[in-house]
ZAMARGU-4260 file (C-alpha; in steps of 0.2 Angstrom, whole numbers, plus 5000, padded with zeros to 4 digits):
<rodrens>
0) 4954/5046/4925 | 4968/5047/4938 | 4980/5060/4934 | 4993/5056/4949 | 5000/5038/4953
5) 5016/5033/4964 | 5023/5016/4963 | 5033/5008/4979 | 5042/4991/4979 | 5047/4986/4996
10) 5059/4972/4997 | 5056/4962/5013 | 5056/4945/5020 | 5039/4948/5026 | 5030/4954/5009
15) 5016/4941/5009 | 5012/4944/5029 | 5012/4963/5025 | 5002/4960/5010 | 4989/4951/5020
20) 4990/4963/5034 | 4984/4977/5021 | 4970/4967/5013 | 4955/4972/5024 | 4960/4991/5020
25) 4961/4988/5001 | 4945/4978/5000 | 4936/4993/5010 | 4943/5007/5000 | 4928/5018/4998
30) 4938/5035/4993 | 4932/5039/4976 | 4946/5050/4973 | 4959/5038/4973 | 4963/5018/4971
35) 4975/5008/4979 | 4982/4991/4972 | 4995/4980/4981 | 5003/4964/4976 | 5019/4952/4979
40) 5032/4949/4967 | 5042/4933/4969 | 5045/4929/4987 | 5052/4946/4994 | 5044/4961/4985
45) 5029/4970/4990 | 5022/4983/4978 | 5011/4997/4982 | 5002/5007/4968 | 4991/5021/4971
50) 4981/5032/4958 | 4973/5048/4962 | 4963/5062/4953 | 4971/5076/4961 | 4987/5077/4972
55) 4978/5080/4989 | 4969/5063/4987 | 4987/5055/4982 | 4996/5061/4998 | 4980/5056/5009
60) 4981/5039/5002 | 5000/5037/5003 | 5001/5044/5020 | 4989/5030/5026 | 4995/5015/5016
65) 5013/5020/5018 | 5011/5021/5037 | 5001/5003/5037 | 5015/4996/5028 | 5028/5003/5041
70) 5017/4997/5056 | 5015/4980/5049 | 5034/4978/5044 | 5038/4984/5062 | 5027/4971/5070
75) 5035/4958/5060 | 5052/4961/5067 | 5045/4962/5085 | 5036/4946/5084
</rodrens>
């Protein structure tokens, strides 16, 4: 049962594109100590929810997914 969690809401014009870029990572997630869920609310809000058994697993999952969101957003601004 998860003891730690974090919830982020990103308001961006590229919410759907960023969500689709995260899907492969979300589907292939294999870390038994954490679970990550992502969805789009409305047309411009990307929601990222991470649960973990311990704080180290939470930090590791957040480092990875926040970086992926950042890179995907930067690529949308460049394109």
